[in-house]
C-alpha positions in Angstrom: -5.4 -9.9 24.0 -5.4 -11.8 20.7 -6.4 -15.3 20.0 -6.3 -17.6 17.0 -9.1 -16.6 14.8 -11.2 -18.7 12.4 -9.7 -22.0 13.4 -11.2 -25.2 12.0 -13.7 -25.5 14.8 -15.2 -22.1 13.8 -15.5 -23.3 10.2 -17.2 -26.5 11.5 -19.6 -24.6 13.7 -20.5 -22.2 10.9 -21.0 -25.1 8.6 -23.3 -26.9 11.1 -25.4 -23.8 11.7 -25.7 -23.2 8.0 -26.9 -26.8 7.5 -29.5 -26.5 10.2 -30.7 -23.2 8.8 -31.1 -24.7 5.4 -33.0 -27.6 6.9 -35.5 -25.4 8.7 -35.8 -23.2 5.6 -36.9 -26.1 3.6 -39.4 -27.1 6.3 -41.1 -23.7 6.5 -40.7 -22.6 2.8 -44.3 -23.4 1.8 -46.1 -22.3 4.9 -44.6 -19.0 6.0 -43.7 -16.7 3.1 -42.1 -13.9 5.2 -40.2 -16.4 7.3 -38.9 -18.3 4.3 -37.4 -15.1 2.8 -35.8 -14.3 6.2 -34.4 -17.8 6.4 -33.2 -17.7 2.8 -31.2 -14.5 3.6 -29.8 -16.1 6.7 -28.7 -19.1 4.6 -27.0 -16.9 2.1 -25.2 -15.0 4.9 -24.1 -18.1 6.7 -22.9 -19.8 3.5 -20.8 -16.7 2.7 -19.3 -16.6 6.1 -18.5 -20.3 6.0 -16.8 -19.9 2.6 -14.8 -17.0 3.8 -13.9 -18.7 7.0 -12.7 -21.8 5.1 -10.6 -19.7 2.7 -9.1 -17.8 5.6 -8.3 -21.0 7.5 -6.4 -22.2 4.5 -4.5 -19.0 3.7 -4.2 -17.8 7.3 -4.6 -14.2 6.1 -6.3 -12.9 9.2 -4.9 -14.7 12.2 -6.4 -12.4 14.9 -9.5 -10.3 15.5 -7.4 -7.2 15.4 -6.2 -8.3 12.0 -9.8 -8.5 10.8 -9.9 -4.7 11.1 -6.4 -4.2 9.7 -5.0 -3.3 13.2 -1.4 -3.8 14.3 -0.7 -4.2 18.0 1.0 -0.8 18.2 -0.5 1.2 15.4 -0.2 5.0 16.0 -1.8 7.9 14.2 0.5 9.8 11.8 0.0 13.0 13.7 1.9 11.6 16.6 4.9 11.0 14.3 5.0 14.5 12.8 7.7 15.8 15.2 9.9 13.0 13.8 9.2 13.3 10.1 11.0 15.4 7.5 14.6 16.3 6.8 14.7 19.0 9.6 13.3 16.6 12.2 15.8 13.9 11.2 18.6 16.3 11.8 17.2 17.5 15.1 14.2 15.4 16.1 12.0 15.8 19.1 12.9 12.5 20.8 11.0 10.2 23.1 12.3 10.5 26.6 12.9 6.8 26.8 13.5 4.1 24.3 10.1 2.6 23.3 9.7 -1.0 24.1 8.2 -1.8 20.7 8.3 -0.3 17.2 5.3 1.4 15.8 3.3 0.9 12.6 1.7 3.8 10.7 -0.1 4.2 7.4 1.6 6.8 5.3 0.8 8.1 1.8 3.9 7.9 -0.3 3.2 10.1 -3.4 4.3 9.1 -6.9 6.3 12.3 -7.4 8.5 10.9 -10.1 6.5 8.0 -11.4 3.0 9.4 -11.4 1.9 6.1 -9.9 -1.4 6.2 -7.9 -0.7 4.0 -4.9 -2.7 3.3 -1.8 -1.2 4.2 1.6 1.9 2.3 2.6 2.2 0.5 6.0 5.5 1.5 7.7 7.1 -0.1 10.7 9.4 2.2 12.6 11.8 0.5 15.1 12.2 1.9 18.7 15.6 3.5 17.8 13.9 5.6 15.1 12.3 7.7 17.9 15.5 8.6 19.6 17.7 11.7 18.9 21.1 11.0 17.4 20.2 7.7 15.8 22.1 7.0 12.6 20.1 6.7 9.3 18.5 3.3 9.5 18.4 0.5 6.9 15.3 -0.4 5.0 13.5 -3.5 4.0 10.9 -2.8 1.3 8.3 -5.6 1.7 5.7 -6.2 -1.0 2.4 -8.0 -1.0 0.9 -10.1 -3.8 -2.3 -9.9 -5.8 -5.0 -9.7 -4.8 -3.6 -7.9 -1.8 -2.9 -4.8 0.2 0.0 -3.2 2.1 -1.6 -4.3 5.4 -1.1 -8.0 4.4 2.3 -8.2 6.0 1.0 -6.7 9.2 -2.1 -8.8 9.3 -0.8 -12.2 8.3 3.0 -12.0 7.8 4.2 -11.4 11.3 6.5 -8.5 10.3 6.0 -6.6 13.5 6.7 -9.5 15.8 9.9 -10.4 13.9 11.1 -6.8 13.9 10.3 -6.2 17.6 12.1 -9.4 18.6 15.2 -8.3 16.6 15.0 -4.8 18.2 14.9 -6.2 21.7 18.1 -8.1 21.0 19.8 -5.0 19.4 19.0 -2.2 21.8 16.1 -0.9 19.8 17.8 -1.1 16.4 15.9 -2.8 13.5 15.2 -2.0 9.9 12.5 0.4 8.9 10.0 -1.8 7.1 8.2 0.0 4.3 5.3 -2.0 2.9 4.2 0.1 -0.2 1.5 -0.5 -2.7 2.9 -1.8 -6.0 -0.5 -2.4 -7.6 -2.9 0.6 -6.9 -5.9 -1.6 -6.1 -6.7 -4.9 -4.3 -7.1 -7.0 -7.4 -4.8 -5.0 -9.7 -1.5 -6.6 -10.9 1.4 -4.5 -12.2 4.1 -7.1 -11.6 6.1 -4.1 -10.5 7.0 -3.1 -14.1 6.6 0.2 -15.9 3.9 -0.4 -18.4 0.2 -0.1 -19.2 -0.8 -0.4 -15.6 1.4 2.4 -14.4 5.0 3.1 -13.6 5.2 0.8 -10.6 8.9 0.0 -11.1 9.8 3.7 -10.9 7.6 4.2 -7.9 9.2 1.4 -5.9 12.8 2.2 -6.8 12.7 6.0 -6.8 9.6 7.5 -5.1 9.6 5.2 -2.1 13.4 5.6 -1.7 13.2 9.4 -1.9 10.4 9.5 0.6 12.3 7.3 3.0 15.4 9.5 2.7 13.5 12.8 3.1 10.9 11.8 5.6 11.9 8.7 7.5 15.6 9.3 8.2 16.6 6.2 6.2 20.0 5.4 4.8 20.7 6.1 1.2 23.4 3.4 0.9 22.3 0.5 -1.4 24.1 -1.8 1.0 21.4 -0.9 3.6 18.4 -1.7 1.4 16.6 -5.0 0.8 13.4 -5.6 -1.1 11.2 -8.6 -1.4 7.8 -10.1 -0.6 5.3 -12.8 -1.2 4.1 -14.3 -4.4 4.0 -11.4 -6.9 6.0 -9.4 -4.3 8.6 -12.2 -4.2 9.1 -12.0 -7.9 9.2 -8.2 -7.7 11.9 -8.3 -5.0 14.3 -10.4 -7.1 13.5 -8.6 -10.3 13.9 -5.1 -8.8 17.2 -6.0 -7.1 18.7 -7.5 -10.3 17.5 -4.6 -12.4 18.5 -1.9 -9.9 21.7 -3.1 -8.0 22.5 0.5 -7.3 19.4 0.7 -5.2 19.1 -2.7 -3.5 21.7 -5.2 -2.3 19.5 -8.1 -1.1 16.2 -9.7 -2.4 13.7 -11.8 -0.6 11.7 -14.0 -3.0 9.0 -15.9 -1.1 6.9 -18.0 -3.5 7.4 -15.8 -6.6 7.3 -16.7 -10.2 10.4 -16.5 -12.4 8.9 -13.9 -14.7 6.2 -11.2 -14.9 3.1 -13.4 -14.9 -0.3 -11.9 -15.2 -3.6 -12.7 -16.9 -3.4 -11.7 -20.6 0.4 -12.3 -20.8 3.0 -9.6 -21.8 0.5 -7.7 -23.9 -1.5 -6.9 -20.8 1.5 -5.3 -19.2 3.5 -3.7 -21.9 2.7 -1.4 -24.8 3.3 -2.0 -28.5 2.7 -5.0 -30.6 2.7 -8.6 -29.2 6.3 -8.9 -30.3 7.3 -5.7 -28.6 5.5 -6.7 -25.4 7.3 -10.1 -25.5 10.6 -8.4 -25.9 9.9 -6.0 -23.0 8.8 -9.0 -20.8 12.1 -10.7 -21.5 13.9 -7.8 -19.9 12.0 -8.7 -16.7 12.6 -12.4 -16.7 14.7 -13.6 -13.7 16.7 -16.1 -15.8 17.7 -13.4 -18.3 18.5 -10.9 -15.5 20.7 -13.5 -13.7 22.5 -14.4 -16.9 23.5 -10.8 -17.4 24.3 -10.1 -13.8 27.6 -8.4 -13.0 29.3 -10.1 -10.0 30.8 -6.7 -9.1 27.4 -5.7 -7.8 27.8 -8.1 -4.8 24.1 -9.1 -4.5 22.6 -11.5 -2.0 19.1 -13.1 -1.8 16.7 -15.7 -0.6 14.5 -18.1 -2.6 12.0 -19.6 -0.2 8.8 -21.5 -0.9 6.4 -23.9 0.7 7.0 -27.6 0.0 3.5 -28.0 -1.4 4.1 -25.2 -3.9 5.8 -27.6 -6.3 6.1 -25.5 -9.4 7.7 -22.7 -7.4 10.1 -25.1 -5.6 11.3 -26.4 -8.9 11.7 -22.9 -10.3 13.5 -21.7 -7.2 16.0 -24.5 -7.4 16.9 -23.5 -11.0 17.1 -19.8 -10.1 19.2 -20.5 -7.1 21.7 -22.6 -9.0 21.9 -20.0 -11.7 22.3 -17.2 -9.1 25.2 -19.0 -7.4 26.9 -19.6 -10.7 26.7 -15.9 -11.4 28.2 -15.1 -8.0 25.1 -14.0 -6.2 25.2 -14.9 -2.6 21.8 -16.7 -2.8 20.2 -19.1 -0.4 17.5 -21.7 -1.1 15.1 -22.9 1.5 11.8 -24.9 1.6 9.4 -24.6 4.5 6.4 -26.7 5.4 3.3 -25.4 3.7 1.8 -24.2 0.4 1.1 -20.8 -1.2 -0.3 -19.3 2.0 0.5 -16.7 4.7 1.6 -19.5 7.0 4.4 -20.2 4.5 5.3 -16.5 4.0 5.3 -15.9 7.7 7.8 -18.7 8.1 9.8 -17.4 5.2 10.2 -14.0 6.7 11.1 -15.3 10.1 13.8 -17.5 8.5 15.4 -14.9 6.2 15.1 -11.9 8.5 18.0 -12.4 10.9 20.6 -12.9 8.2 19.1 -10.0 6.1 19.0 -7.6 9.1 22.7 -8.3 9.8 23.7 -7.8 6.2 22.0 -4.5 5.8 23.5 -3.3 9.1 20.3 -3.3 11.3 22.4 -3.9 14.4 23.5 -2.0 17.5 26.9 -0.7 16.7 27.7 0.1 20.3 26.2 -2.8 22.4 26.7 -2.5 26.2 28.6 -4.9 28.2 
């Protein structure tokens, strides 16, 4: 059973305990040397816990105790999926005897075979129908985290499994495969999903992940069945990758993303060459420029969603949405209550997911009744 974790009452209790500990530390500091060092250590620990609890309460990154340890409600070891993995298994899998009631989440290493990119393990949600023999190749939503961040973020704080399971219940077990890969290589790294100094993240996300999904996860290869998006950095990446690779993706989900590759140090931190060369390269990844050159024949769709308190992003999204519609992208603009937090991104996914799932054909083609 899960419960809301690190609510404001917990922050208040930790703060009160910390204050009392500091008070007694001051009282005993001069008279008990060993005790004052123990008390000082307790103060430091409690202050750290209170700060972390306060930050988590704001961002809502870890909503449950299970999430604290990176656990999904139905995580399964990779070994249990081995009968289903691979091209041969996809053609003739060893099926479950009955349709599972929920999808499963597993951590899978997706190698950078083409890109050479060194990524952490991806989190992958597999819908109930994935485990049944005779299932058609399934559509994919590639969902990206931000920086700092990790592939587990969408499982911990984004509500991806709940949204996917709810959809699957309504569609006889059908739902997209959610692949949550690592675009950065480390918790605090920031590639902005480009090919550059920090690795060939763009190639990894558009080729290596796609090839792995095709070969190992029985995923569709039709670009109409692929969407990509995410939160913050991942939101920008979703729109950028779709506009740069319309032969790979047909829909983007931009939740709180910037309009360009935005990292500390500017373009020179991402791209090789002189400052002028780096600025020229960065212009090729700017969403305004990509939309201006968009070919309507690509038939793209997308979402720009942000929290009402994230005012710079709201303004940027309005400009981008207007430009997207003018360039015949089937774009949607939405503002939810909140700021640049997981509460906002969870709402964003819940809002955009049903329409996206339908458009990438994550539905039961032969419903009963």
